[in-house]
LUMVEX-338505 format. One record per atom (N, C-alpha, C): residue number from 1; residue in one letter; atom name; y, x, z. Coordinates in Angstrom, 2 decimals. Example, Ala and Ser with C-alpha at 12.3 -4.5 7.8 and 13.67 -1.06 7.14 Angstrom:
<rs>
R   pos   code   site     north      east        up
R     1      A      N     -5.69     13.19      7.80
R     1      A     CA     -4.50     12.30      7.80
R     1      A      C     -3.30     13.20      7.80
R     2      S      N     -2.25     12.85      7.08
R     2      S     CA     -1.06     13.67      7.14
R     2      S      C      0.03     12.90      7.87
</rs>
This chain:
<rs>
R   pos   code   site     north      east        up
R     1      M      N    -59.27     35.43   -108.19
R     1      M     CA    -58.48     36.32   -107.34
R     1      M      C    -58.89     36.09   -105.89
R     2      N      N    -58.95     37.17   -105.13
R     2      N     CA    -59.26     37.10   -103.70
R     2      N      C    -57.99     37.19   -102.87
R     3      Y      N    -57.97     36.40   -101.81
R     3      Y     CA    -56.84     36.38   -100.87
R     3      Y      C    -57.37     36.46    -99.45
R     4      Y      N    -56.49     36.89    -98.52
R     4      Y     CA    -56.89     37.09    -97.13
R     4      Y      C    -55.79     36.56    -96.20
R     5      I      N    -56.21     36.01    -95.07
R     5      I     CA    -55.26     35.52    -94.06
R     5      I      C    -56.03     35.29    -92.75
R     6      S      N    -55.31     35.28    -91.64
R     6      S     CA    -55.93     35.04    -90.34
R     6      S      C    -54.96     34.31    -89.43
R     7      D      N    -55.51     33.72    -88.38
R     7      D     CA    -54.74     33.16    -87.26
R     7      D      C    -53.72     32.10    -87.69
R     8      L      N    -54.18     31.15    -88.48
R     8      L     CA    -53.31     30.05    -88.89
R     8      L      C    -52.90     29.19    -87.69
R     9      H      N    -53.84     28.96    -86.80
R     9      H     CA    -53.61     28.17    -85.58
R     9      H      C    -53.01     26.79    -85.87
R    10      F      N    -53.57     26.11    -86.88
R    10      F     CA    -53.18     24.72    -87.12
R    10      F      C    -53.47     23.89    -85.86
R    11      L      N    -52.67     22.90    -85.62
R    11      L     CA    -52.81     21.95    -84.50
R    11      L      C    -52.62     22.61    -83.13
R    12      H      N    -52.11     23.83    -83.09
R    12      H     CA    -51.93     24.56    -81.83
R    12      H      C    -50.44     24.68    -81.55
R    13      K      N    -49.90     23.74    -80.80
R    13      K     CA    -48.45     23.69    -80.56
R    13      K      C    -47.88     24.96    -79.92
R    14      N      N    -48.63     25.59    -79.01
R    14      N     CA    -48.12     26.76    -78.30
R    14      N      C    -47.98     28.00    -79.18
R    15      C      N    -48.62     28.02    -80.34
R    15      C     CA    -48.55     29.22    -81.18
R    15      C      C    -47.11     29.49    -81.65
R    16      I      N    -46.31     28.47    -81.76
R    16      I     CA    -44.93     28.66    -82.21
R    16      I      C    -44.17     29.53    -81.20
R    17      Q      N    -44.38     29.29    -79.91
R    17      Q     CA    -43.68     30.07    -78.89
R    17      Q      C    -44.27     31.47    -78.76
R    18      F      N    -45.59     31.60    -78.62
R    18      F     CA    -46.11     32.93    -78.33
R    18      F      C    -46.06     33.87    -79.52
R    19      D      N    -45.94     33.35    -80.72
R    19      D     CA    -45.76     34.19    -81.91
R    19      D      C    -44.31     34.24    -82.37
R    20      E      N    -43.46     33.46    -81.72
R    20      E     CA    -42.07     33.30    -82.16
R    20      E      C    -42.03     32.92    -83.64
R    21      R      N    -42.87     31.95    -84.00
R    21      R     CA    -42.92     31.49    -85.39
R    21      R      C    -41.63     30.74    -85.71
R    22      P      N    -41.11     30.92    -86.92
R    22      P     CA    -39.79     30.37    -87.28
R    22      P      C    -39.82     28.90    -87.68
R    23      F      N    -40.46     28.07    -86.87
R    23      F     CA    -40.57     26.64    -87.18
R    23      F      C    -40.11     25.84    -85.97
R    24      S      N    -39.54     24.67    -86.23
R    24      S     CA    -39.04     23.85    -85.13
R    24      S      C    -40.17     23.16    -84.38
R    25      D      N    -41.27     22.85    -85.07
R    25      D     CA    -42.41     22.22    -84.41
R    25      D      C    -43.67     22.45    -85.24
R    26      I      N    -44.81     22.01    -84.72
R    26      I     CA    -46.10     22.26    -85.36
R    26      I      C    -46.21     21.53    -86.71
R    27      E      N    -45.59     20.38    -86.81
R    27      E     CA    -45.63     19.62    -88.07
R    27      E      C    -44.93     20.39    -89.19
R    28      E      N    -43.75     20.97    -88.88
R    28      E     CA    -43.03     21.76    -89.88
R    28      E      C    -43.86     23.00    -90.26
R    29      M      N    -44.43     23.67    -89.27
R    29      M     CA    -45.24     24.85    -89.54
R    29      M      C    -46.39     24.52    -90.49
R    30      Q      N    -47.12     23.47    -90.19
R    30      Q     CA    -48.26     23.10    -91.01
R    30      Q      C    -47.82     22.70    -92.42
R    31      R      N    -46.74     21.95    -92.53
R    31      R     CA    -46.25     21.53    -93.84
R    31      R      C    -45.87     22.75    -94.69
R    32      V      N    -45.12     23.68    -94.11
R    32      V     CA    -44.69     24.88    -94.84
R    32      V      C    -45.89     25.73    -95.23
R    33      M      N    -46.82     25.93    -94.30
R    33      M     CA    -47.97     26.78    -94.60
R    33      M      C    -48.87     26.17    -95.68
R    34      V      N    -49.08     24.87    -95.64
R    34      V     CA    -49.89     24.20    -96.68
R    34      V      C    -49.18     24.28    -98.03
R    35      E      N    -47.86     24.08    -98.05
R    35      E     CA    -47.10     24.17    -99.30
R    35      E      C    -47.19     25.58    -99.89
R    36      K      N    -47.00     26.60    -99.06
R    36      K     CA    -47.09     27.99    -99.55
R    36      K      C    -48.49     28.27   -100.08
R    37      W      N    -49.49     27.87    -99.33
R    37      W     CA    -50.89     28.08    -99.73
R    37      W      C    -51.14     27.44   -101.09
R    38      N      N    -50.84     26.17   -101.23
R    38      N     CA    -51.19     25.43   -102.45
R    38      N      C    -50.31     25.78   -103.65
R    39      R      N    -49.14     26.35   -103.40
R    39      R     CA    -48.30     26.83   -104.50
R    39      R      C    -48.89     28.12   -105.09
R    40      K      N    -49.58     28.88   -104.27
R    40      K     CA    -50.08     30.19   -104.67
R    40      K      C    -51.55     30.17   -105.10
R    41      I      N    -52.37     29.43   -104.39
R    41      I     CA    -53.82     29.45   -104.58
R    41      I      C    -54.24     28.39   -105.59
R    42      T      N    -55.19     28.76   -106.47
R    42      T     CA    -55.80     27.79   -107.38
R    42      T      C    -57.22     27.52   -106.90
R    43      N      N    -57.85     26.50   -107.44
R    43      N     CA    -59.21     26.20   -107.03
R    43      N      C    -60.21     27.24   -107.53
R    44      G      N    -59.79     28.15   -108.42
R    44      G     CA    -60.64     29.24   -108.86
R    44      G      C    -60.54     30.48   -107.98
R    45      D      N    -59.62     30.49   -107.01
R    45      D     CA    -59.42     31.62   -106.11
R    45      D      C    -60.32     31.51   -104.89
R    46      T      N    -60.56     32.66   -104.25
R    46      T     CA    -61.31     32.71   -102.99
R    46      T      C    -60.37     33.18   -101.89
R    47      V      N    -60.34     32.43   -100.80
R    47      V     CA    -59.51     32.79    -99.66
R    47      V      C    -60.43     33.09    -98.48
R    48      Y      N    -60.34     34.33    -97.99
R    48      Y     CA    -61.08     34.75    -96.80
R    48      Y      C    -60.17     34.49    -95.60
R    49      I      N    -60.57     33.55    -94.76
R    49      I     CA    -59.82     33.23    -93.55
R    49      I      C    -60.50     33.96    -92.40
R    50      L      N    -59.81     34.94    -91.83
R    50      L     CA    -60.42     35.78    -90.81
R    50      L      C    -60.19     35.22    -89.41
R    51      G      N    -60.53     33.98    -89.25
R    51      G     CA    -60.59     33.36    -87.95
R    51      G      C    -59.36     32.63    -87.47
R    52      D      N    -59.60     31.79    -86.48
R    52      D     CA    -58.61     30.98    -85.79
R    52      D      C    -57.81     30.09    -86.74
R    53      V      N    -58.55     29.26    -87.46
R    53      V     CA    -57.91     28.26    -88.31
R    53      V      C    -57.12     27.30    -87.45
R    54      S      N    -57.69     26.94    -86.31
R    54      S     CA    -57.00     26.01    -85.41
R    54      S      C    -57.32     26.36    -83.97
R    55      M      N    -56.83     25.52    -83.08
R    55      M     CA    -57.09     25.70    -81.66
R    55      M      C    -57.94     24.53    -81.18
R    56      R      N    -59.05     24.32    -81.85
R    56      R     CA    -59.98     23.24    -81.49
R    56      R      C    -59.24     21.92    -81.31
R    57      G      N    -58.43     21.57    -82.31
R    57      G     CA    -57.72     20.29    -82.28
R    57      G      C    -58.66     19.14    -82.58
R    58      K      N    -58.09     17.96    -82.72
R    58      K     CA    -58.91     16.80    -83.08
R    58      K      C    -59.61     17.09    -84.39
R    59      K      N    -60.90     16.90    -84.43
R    59      K     CA    -61.67     17.24    -85.61
R    59      K      C    -61.20     16.48    -86.85
R    60      D      N    -60.93     15.19    -86.73
R    60      D     CA    -60.51     14.43    -87.91
R    60      D      C    -59.20     14.96    -88.48
R    61      D      N    -58.27     15.33    -87.60
R    61      D     CA    -56.99     15.89    -88.06
R    61      D      C    -57.20     17.24    -88.74
R    62      L      N    -58.04     18.07    -88.16
R    62      L     CA    -58.30     19.39    -88.73
R    62      L      C    -59.02     19.28    -90.07
R    63      I      N    -60.00     18.42    -90.14
R    63      I     CA    -60.72     18.21    -91.40
R    63      I      C    -59.76     17.76    -92.49
R    64      A      N    -58.92     16.80    -92.18
R    64      A     CA    -57.95     16.30    -93.17
R    64      A      C    -57.01     17.40    -93.63
R    65      L      N    -56.56     18.24    -92.71
R    65      L     CA    -55.62     19.31    -93.04
R    65      L      C    -56.28     20.39    -93.90
R    66      V      N    -57.42     20.90    -93.47
R    66      V     CA    -58.10     21.97    -94.20
R    66      V      C    -58.56     21.48    -95.58
R    67      A      N    -58.91     20.22    -95.69
R    67      A     CA    -59.34     19.66    -96.98
R    67      A      C    -58.23     19.69    -98.02
R    68      T      N    -56.98     19.78    -97.60
R    68      T     CA    -55.86     19.82    -98.56
R    68      T      C    -55.63     21.22    -99.12
R    69      L      N    -56.24     22.25    -98.51
R    69      L     CA    -56.02     23.63    -98.94
R    69      L      C    -56.87     23.95   -100.17
R    70      K      N    -56.22     24.43   -101.22
R    70      K     CA    -56.91     24.79   -102.45
R    70      K      C    -57.77     26.04   -102.29
R    71      G      N    -58.70     26.21   -103.22
R    71      G     CA    -59.49     27.43   -103.30
R    71      G      C    -60.83     27.32   -102.60
R    72      K      N    -61.66     28.30   -102.90
R    72      K     CA    -62.96     28.46   -102.24
R    72      K      C    -62.67     29.18   -100.93
R    73      K      N    -63.01     28.56    -99.81
R    73      K     CA    -62.66     29.10    -98.50
R    73      K      C    -63.89     29.70    -97.82
R    74      I      N    -63.73     30.96    -97.38
R    74      I     CA    -64.75     31.67    -96.62
R    74      I      C    -64.19     31.84    -95.21
R    75      L      N    -64.89     31.34    -94.20
R    75      L     CA    -64.43     31.47    -92.82
R    75      L      C    -65.21     32.55    -92.10
R    76      V      N    -64.50     33.58    -91.68
R    76      V     CA    -65.04     34.60    -90.79
R    76      V      C    -64.55     34.17    -89.40
R    77      K      N    -65.43     33.61    -88.61
R    77      K     CA    -65.05     32.90    -87.38
R    77      K      C    -64.29     33.75    -86.38
R    78      G      N    -63.34     33.09    -85.74
R    78      G     CA    -62.59     33.69    -84.64
R    78      G      C    -62.94     33.01    -83.33
R    79      N      N    -62.31     33.45    -82.26
R    79      N     CA    -62.62     32.92    -80.94
R    79      N      C    -62.20     31.47    -80.76
R    80      H      N    -61.30     30.95    -81.57
R    80      H     CA    -60.87     29.55    -81.43
R    80      H      C    -61.51     28.62    -82.46
R    81      D      N    -62.40     29.13    -83.28
R    81      D     CA    -63.01     28.28    -84.32
R    81      D      C    -64.26     27.59    -83.79
R    82      S      N    -64.25     26.27    -83.89
R    82      S     CA    -65.42     25.46    -83.55
R    82      S      C    -65.94     24.86    -84.85
R    83      V      N    -67.19     25.15    -85.17
R    83      V     CA    -67.75     24.69    -86.46
R    83      V      C    -68.97     23.79    -86.27
R    84      E      N    -69.03     23.09    -85.15
R    84      E     CA    -70.17     22.22    -84.89
R    84      E      C    -70.20     20.99    -85.79
R    85      D      N    -69.04     20.49    -86.18
R    85      D     CA    -68.96     19.27    -86.98
R    85      D      C    -69.39     19.56    -88.43
R    86      Y      N    -70.43     18.88    -88.87
R    86      Y     CA    -70.98     19.10    -90.21
R    86      Y      C    -69.93     18.83    -91.29
R    87      R      N    -69.08     17.83    -91.09
R    87      R     CA    -68.03     17.52    -92.08
R    87      R      C    -67.09     18.71    -92.24
R    88      Y      N    -66.78     19.38    -91.14
R    88      Y     CA    -65.90     20.55    -91.17
R    88      Y      C    -66.59     21.72    -91.86
R    89      Q      N    -67.86     21.93    -91.58
R    89      Q     CA    -68.63     23.01    -92.22
R    89      Q      C    -68.58     22.89    -93.74
R    90      Q      N    -68.59     21.67    -94.25
R    90      Q     CA    -68.63     21.44    -95.70
R    90      Q      C    -67.35     21.86    -96.42
R    91      L      N    -66.29     22.11    -95.68
R    91      L     CA    -65.03     22.55    -96.29
R    91      L      C    -65.05     24.03    -96.67
R    92      Y      N    -66.07     24.76    -96.21
R    92      Y     CA    -66.16     26.20    -96.45
R    92      Y      C    -67.38     26.52    -97.30
R    93      D      N    -67.22     27.50    -98.17
R    93      D     CA    -68.34     27.97    -98.97
R    93      D      C    -69.30     28.76    -98.09
R    94      T      N    -68.75     29.54    -97.16
R    94      T     CA    -69.52     30.36    -96.23
R    94      T      C    -68.81     30.38    -94.89
R    95      I      N    -69.60     30.39    -93.81
R    95      I     CA    -69.08     30.59    -92.45
R    95      I      C    -69.91     31.70    -91.84
R    96      C      N    -69.23     32.74    -91.34
R    96      C     CA    -69.94     33.89    -90.79
R    96      C      C    -69.10     34.54    -89.69
R    97      D      N    -69.68     35.54    -89.03
R    97      D     CA    -68.95     36.27    -87.98
R    97      D      C    -68.36     37.57    -88.48
R    98      Y      N    -68.86     38.07    -89.61
R    98      Y     CA    -68.50     39.40    -90.12
R    98      Y      C    -68.88     39.40    -91.60
R    99      K      N    -68.11     40.10    -92.42
R    99      K     CA    -68.43     40.13    -93.85
R    99      K      C    -67.98     41.45    -94.46
R   100      E      N    -68.78     41.96    -95.39
R   100      E     CA    -68.41     43.12    -96.19
R   100      E      C    -68.27     42.64    -97.62
R   101      V      N    -67.14     43.00    -98.26
R   101      V     CA    -66.87     42.57    -99.64
R   101      V      C    -66.28     43.73   -100.43
R   102      Q      N    -66.23     43.55   -101.73
R   102      Q     CA    -65.57     44.48   -102.64
R   102      Q      C    -64.37     43.76   -103.25
R   103      D      N    -63.31     44.50   -103.47
R   103      D     CA    -62.12     43.97   -104.15
R   103      D      C    -61.53     45.11   -104.96
R   104      S      N    -60.63     44.80   -105.87
R   104      S     CA    -60.01     45.86   -106.66
R   104      S      C    -58.51     45.63   -106.77
R   105      V      N    -57.80     46.75   -106.92
R   105      V     CA    -56.35     46.73   -107.10
R   105      V      C    -56.05     47.68   -108.25
R   106      D      N    -55.49     47.15   -109.31
R   106      D     CA    -55.09     47.96   -110.46
R   106      D      C    -56.20     48.89   -110.94
R   107      G      N    -57.42     48.37   -111.01
R   107      G     CA    -58.55     49.13   -111.52
R   107      G      C    -59.25     50.02   -110.51
R   108      T      N    -58.74     50.09   -109.30
R   108      T     CA    -59.39     50.87   -108.24
R   108      T      C    -60.19     49.92   -107.35
R   109      N      N    -61.47     50.24   -107.14
R   109      N     CA    -62.33     49.40   -106.31
R   109      N      C    -62.23     49.81   -104.85
R   110      Y      N    -62.27     48.81   -103.97
R   110      Y     CA    -62.20     49.03   -102.53
R   110      Y      C    -63.34     48.29   -101.84
R   111      S      N    -63.91     48.95   -100.83
R   111      S     CA    -64.85     48.29    -99.94
R   111      S      C    -64.06     47.80    -98.74
R   112      L      N    -64.35     46.57    -98.31
R   112      L     CA    -63.64     45.97    -97.18
R   112      L      C    -64.62     45.47    -96.14
R   113      V      N    -64.26     45.64    -94.89
R   113      V     CA    -64.95     45.00    -93.77
R   113      V      C    -64.00     43.93    -93.27
R   114      L      N    -64.50     42.70    -93.14
R   114      L     CA    -63.70     41.57    -92.69
R   114      L      C    -64.22     41.08    -91.35
R   115      C      N    -63.34     41.01    -90.37
R   115      C     CA    -63.74     40.55    -89.04
R   115      C      C    -62.51     39.95    -88.37
R   116      H      N    -62.70     38.94    -87.55
R   116      H     CA    -61.56     38.39    -86.83
R   116      H      C    -60.98     39.42    -85.86
R   117      Y      N    -61.85     40.19    -85.26
R   117      Y     CA    -61.43     41.12    -84.22
R   117      Y      C    -61.21     42.53    -84.78
R   118      P      N    -60.25     43.28    -84.24
R   118      P     CA    -60.14     44.68    -84.63
R   118      P      C    -61.37     45.42    -84.12
R   119      I      N    -61.95     46.25    -84.97
R   119      I     CA    -63.16     46.99    -84.62
R   119      I      C    -62.78     48.45    -84.48
R   120      F      N    -63.18     49.06    -83.40
R   120      F     CA    -62.83     50.45    -83.13
R   120      F      C    -63.47     51.41    -84.13
R   121      S      N    -64.68     51.08    -84.58
R   121      S     CA    -65.38     51.92    -85.55
R   121      S      C    -66.14     51.01    -86.50
R   122      W      N    -65.84     51.08    -87.79
R   122      W     CA    -66.49     50.22    -88.77
R   122      W      C    -67.17     51.05    -89.85
R   123      K      N    -68.05     50.43    -90.58
R   123      K     CA    -68.86     51.09    -91.60
R   123      K      C    -67.97     51.84    -92.60
R   124      N      N    -68.23     53.14    -92.77
R   124      N     CA    -67.52     54.00    -93.72
R   124      N      C    -66.00     54.02    -93.53
R   125      M      N    -65.56     53.90    -92.29
R   125      M     CA    -64.12     53.83    -92.01
R   125      M      C    -63.38     55.09    -92.44
R   126      G      N    -64.03     56.22    -92.41
R   126      G     CA    -63.38     57.46    -92.81
R   126      G      C    -63.67     57.86    -94.24
R   127      R      N    -64.28     56.96    -94.96
R   127      R     CA    -64.62     57.24    -96.36
R   127      R      C    -64.02     56.20    -97.31
R   128      G      N    -62.96     55.56    -96.83
R   128      G     CA    -62.21     54.66    -97.70
R   128      G      C    -62.40     53.18    -97.47
R   129      T      N    -63.40     52.77    -96.69
R   129      T     CA    -63.57     51.34    -96.43
R   129      T      C    -62.44     50.86    -95.53
R   130      I      N    -61.82     49.78    -95.91
R   130      I     CA    -60.65     49.22    -95.22
R   130      I      C    -61.09     48.06    -94.34
R   131      L      N    -60.59     48.03    -93.12
R   131      L     CA    -60.82     46.91    -92.22
R   131      L      C    -59.66     45.93    -92.32
R   132      L      N    -59.97     44.66    -92.56
R   132      L     CA    -58.99     43.59    -92.45
R   132      L      C    -59.39     42.75    -91.25
R   133      Y      N    -58.44     42.43    -90.39
R   133      Y     CA    -58.73     41.75    -89.14
R   133      Y      C    -57.55     40.87    -88.73
R   134      G      N    -57.72     40.17    -87.62
R   134      G     CA    -56.66     39.35    -87.04
R   134      G      C    -56.70     39.45    -85.53
R   135      H      N    -56.61     38.32    -84.86
R   135      H     CA    -56.80     38.15    -83.42
R   135      H      C    -55.68     38.68    -82.55
R   136      T      N    -55.14     39.85    -82.82
R   136      T     CA    -54.18     40.48    -81.91
R   136      T      C    -52.73     40.07    -82.16
R   137      H      N    -52.49     39.26    -83.18
R   137      H     CA    -51.15     38.74    -83.47
R   137      H      C    -50.12     39.88    -83.49
R   138      N      N    -49.00     39.69    -82.80
R   138      N     CA    -47.95     40.72    -82.74
R   138      N      C    -47.93     41.42    -81.39
R   139      G      N    -49.05     41.40    -80.70
R   139      G     CA    -49.09     41.91    -79.33
R   139      G      C    -49.21     43.41    -79.22
R   140      K      N    -49.05     43.88    -77.97
R   140      K     CA    -49.19     45.30    -77.65
R   140      K      C    -50.59     45.80    -77.98
R   141      E      N    -51.57     44.91    -77.86
R   141      E     CA    -52.95     45.26    -78.18
R   141      E      C    -53.07     45.73    -79.63
R   142      D      N    -52.35     45.08    -80.54
R   142      D     CA    -52.39     45.47    -81.94
R   142      D      C    -51.74     46.84    -82.15
R   143      D      N    -50.60     47.06    -81.52
R   143      D     CA    -49.93     48.37    -81.61
R   143      D      C    -50.85     49.48    -81.10
R   144      Y      N    -51.50     49.22    -79.97
R   144      Y     CA    -52.41     50.21    -79.39
R   144      Y      C    -53.58     50.50    -80.33
R   145      F      N    -54.15     49.46    -80.91
R   145      F     CA    -55.27     49.64    -81.84
R   145      F      C    -54.84     50.51    -83.02
R   146      Q      N    -53.68     50.24    -83.59
R   146      Q     CA    -53.20     51.01    -84.73
R   146      Q      C    -52.95     52.48    -84.35
R   147      R      N    -52.41     52.71    -83.17
R   147      R     CA    -52.20     54.09    -82.71
R   147      R      C    -53.54     54.81    -82.52
R   148      C      N    -54.54     54.10    -82.02
R   148      C     CA    -55.87     54.70    -81.84
R   148      C      C    -56.46     55.13    -83.18
R   149      I      N    -56.30     54.31    -84.20
R   149      I     CA    -56.84     54.65    -85.53
R   149      I      C    -56.19     55.93    -86.04
R   150      V      N    -54.89     56.04    -85.90
R   150      V     CA    -54.17     57.24    -86.35
R   150      V      C    -54.63     58.45    -85.55
R   151      Q      N    -54.72     58.31    -84.23
R   151      Q     CA    -55.11     59.44    -83.39
R   151      Q      C    -56.55     59.88    -83.65
R   152      M      N    -57.45     58.94    -83.92
R   152      M     CA    -58.83     59.31    -84.21
R   152      M      C    -58.91     60.19    -85.44
R   153      S      N    -58.10     59.90    -86.42
R   153      S     CA    -58.16     60.68    -87.65
R   153      S      C    -57.47     62.03    -87.51
R   154      K      N    -56.50     62.14    -86.61
R   154      K     CA    -55.74     63.38    -86.46
R   154      K      C    -56.34     64.34    -85.45
R   155      N      N    -57.11     63.84    -84.51
R   155      N     CA    -57.56     64.68    -83.40
R   155      N      C    -59.06     64.97    -83.45
R   156      E      N    -59.70     64.82    -82.35
R   156      E     CA    -61.08     65.26    -82.20
R   156      E      C    -62.06     64.58    -83.14
R   157      C      N    -61.75     63.43    -83.66
R   157      C     CA    -62.66     62.74    -84.56
R   157      C      C    -62.39     63.10    -86.02
R   158      G      N    -61.33     63.85    -86.28
R   158      G     CA    -60.89     64.14    -87.64
R   158      G      C    -61.91     64.78    -88.55
R   159      H      N    -62.84     65.55    -88.00
R   159      H     CA    -63.80     66.26    -88.83
R   159      H      C    -64.78     65.34    -89.56
R   160      I      N    -64.90     64.08    -89.12
R   160      I     CA    -65.86     63.19    -89.77
R   160      I      C    -65.23     62.34    -90.88
R   161      Y      N    -63.93     62.50    -91.10
R   161      Y     CA    -63.23     61.65    -92.07
R   161      Y      C    -62.87     62.39    -93.34
R   162      D      N    -63.22     61.79    -94.47
R   162      D     CA    -62.75     62.28    -95.76
R   162      D      C    -61.37     61.71    -96.05
R   163      K      N    -61.14     60.49    -95.55
R   163      K     CA    -59.88     59.78    -95.79
R   163      K      C    -59.37     59.20    -94.48
R   164      M      N    -58.06     59.00    -94.43
R   164      M     CA    -57.44     58.37    -93.27
R   164      M      C    -57.97     56.94    -93.14
R   165      P      N    -58.53     56.57    -91.98
R   165      P     CA    -58.98     55.18    -91.80
R   165      P      C    -57.82     54.21    -91.93
R   166      R      N    -58.07     53.09    -92.58
R   166      R     CA    -57.03     52.07    -92.75
R   166      R      C    -57.54     50.73    -92.24
R   167      A      N    -56.73     50.11    -91.39
R   167      A     CA    -57.03     48.79    -90.84
R   167      A      C    -55.75     47.97    -90.88
R   168      Y      N    -55.82     46.77    -91.42
R   168      Y     CA    -54.63     45.94    -91.59
R   168      Y      C    -54.84     44.58    -90.92
R   169      N      N    -53.89     44.22    -90.09
R   169      N     CA    -53.88     42.91    -89.46
R   169      N      C    -53.33     41.91    -90.48
R   170      V      N    -54.13     40.90    -90.82
R   170      V     CA    -53.71     39.90    -91.81
R   170      V      C    -53.34     38.57    -91.15
R   171      G      N    -52.95     38.65    -89.87
R   171      G     CA    -52.47     37.45    -89.19
R   171      G      C    -51.28     36.88    -89.94
R   172      C      N    -51.26     35.57    -90.10
R   172      C     CA    -50.23     34.92    -90.93
R   172      C      C    -48.81     35.21    -90.45
R   173      M      N    -48.66     35.54    -89.16
R   173      M     CA    -47.32     35.77    -88.60
R   173      M      C    -46.76     37.16    -88.89
R   174      K      N    -47.59     38.05    -89.42
R   174      K     CA    -47.13     39.39    -89.74
R   174      K      C    -46.11     39.32    -90.88
R   175      P      N    -45.10     40.19    -90.87
R   175      P     CA    -44.05     40.13    -91.91
R   175      P      C    -44.61     40.23    -93.33
R   176      W      N    -45.64     41.06    -93.53
R   176      W     CA    -46.21     41.22    -94.87
R   176      W      C    -47.07     40.04    -95.29
R   177      M      N    -47.40     39.14    -94.35
R   177      M     CA    -48.18     37.96    -94.67
R   177      M      C    -47.28     36.75    -94.91
R   178      N      N    -46.24     36.60    -94.09
R   178      N     CA    -45.24     35.54    -94.25
R   178      N      C    -45.86     34.15    -94.38
R   179      Y      N    -46.89     33.87    -93.58
R   179      Y     CA    -47.49     32.55    -93.47
R   179      Y      C    -48.16     32.06    -94.76
R   180      E      N    -48.68     33.00    -95.55
R   180      E     CA    -49.43     32.61    -96.75
R   180      E      C    -50.52     33.62    -97.04
R   181      P      N    -51.59     33.21    -97.70
R   181      P     CA    -52.64     34.17    -98.07
R   181      P      C    -52.08     35.24    -98.99
R   182      R      N    -52.59     36.47    -98.83
R   182      R     CA    -52.13     37.60    -99.63
R   182      R      C    -53.30     38.29   -100.31
R   183      T      N    -53.03     38.85   -101.48
R   183      T     CA    -54.03     39.66   -102.17
R   183      T      C    -54.12     41.01   -101.48
R   184      L      N    -55.19     41.73   -101.77
R   184      L     CA    -55.31     43.09   -101.22
R   184      L      C    -54.15     43.96   -101.70
R   185      K      N    -53.76     43.81   -102.94
R   185      K     CA    -52.64     44.58   -103.47
R   185      K      C    -51.37     44.32   -102.66
R   186      E      N    -51.09     43.04   -102.37
R   186      E     CA    -49.90     42.71   -101.58
R   186      E      C    -49.99     43.31   -100.17
R   187      I      N    -51.16     43.27    -99.59
R   187      I     CA    -51.34     43.82    -98.24
R   187      I      C    -51.12     45.33    -98.25
R   188      L      N    -51.73     46.02    -99.19
R   188      L     CA    -51.59     47.48    -99.25
R   188      L      C    -50.15     47.90    -99.53
R   189      E      N    -49.45     47.16   -100.37
R   189      E     CA    -48.08     47.52   -100.71
R   189      E      C    -47.07     47.20    -99.61
R   190      N      N    -47.36     46.17    -98.81
R   190      N     CA    -46.34     45.68    -97.89
R   190      N      C    -46.62     45.85    -96.41
R   191      A      N    -47.84     46.25    -96.04
R   191      A     CA    -48.17     46.34    -94.62
R   191      A      C    -47.48     47.51    -93.92
R   192      G      N    -46.97     48.47    -94.68
R   192      G     CA    -46.13     49.50    -94.10
R   192      G      C    -46.83     50.67    -93.45
R   193      H      N    -48.16     50.74    -93.53
R   193      H     CA    -48.83     51.91    -92.97
R   193      H      C    -50.00     52.31    -93.86
R   194      N      N    -49.72     52.53    -95.14
R   194      N     CA    -50.74     52.99    -96.09
R   194      N      C    -51.09     54.43    -95.83
</rs>
């Protein structure tokens, strides 16, 4: 099974305030997120982490924390990811800046573009390819990006689209993510803008 998540921000104390995360401190946040992850994910699953695993915390602490997470981990790097430490690199099956993958939901196949950043125009965006991204958290920037996608399909760019472009923020703080990796089916059913 494939799962997706972004913007975990382990070891980043300030993320609790700027995301209004429902945790009393960073230790509680990390404990809850690791428990949710490991209750859901098996070592046979693949988890695509779309950037910002941490905020460049102490490498030994980060290595110890990420090593406890089950599953095959693919890191699509974000602006806060530092992967210079070889020990840290070994925790991931793949580390990249951008990835295209296939997934399926109830027998329907989907093409996905995975990137930490929201992309204004992605490969086959008007022909059914879905963008999964992070980076913008719950900010105004994310709202603006989503409005742009809708307007592009409805207005002057509409003639190039067979299908409404779909882009979903998989930041862990989003209500449909609830601080745990989600399947594509869960994202499509719960993100609220299918």
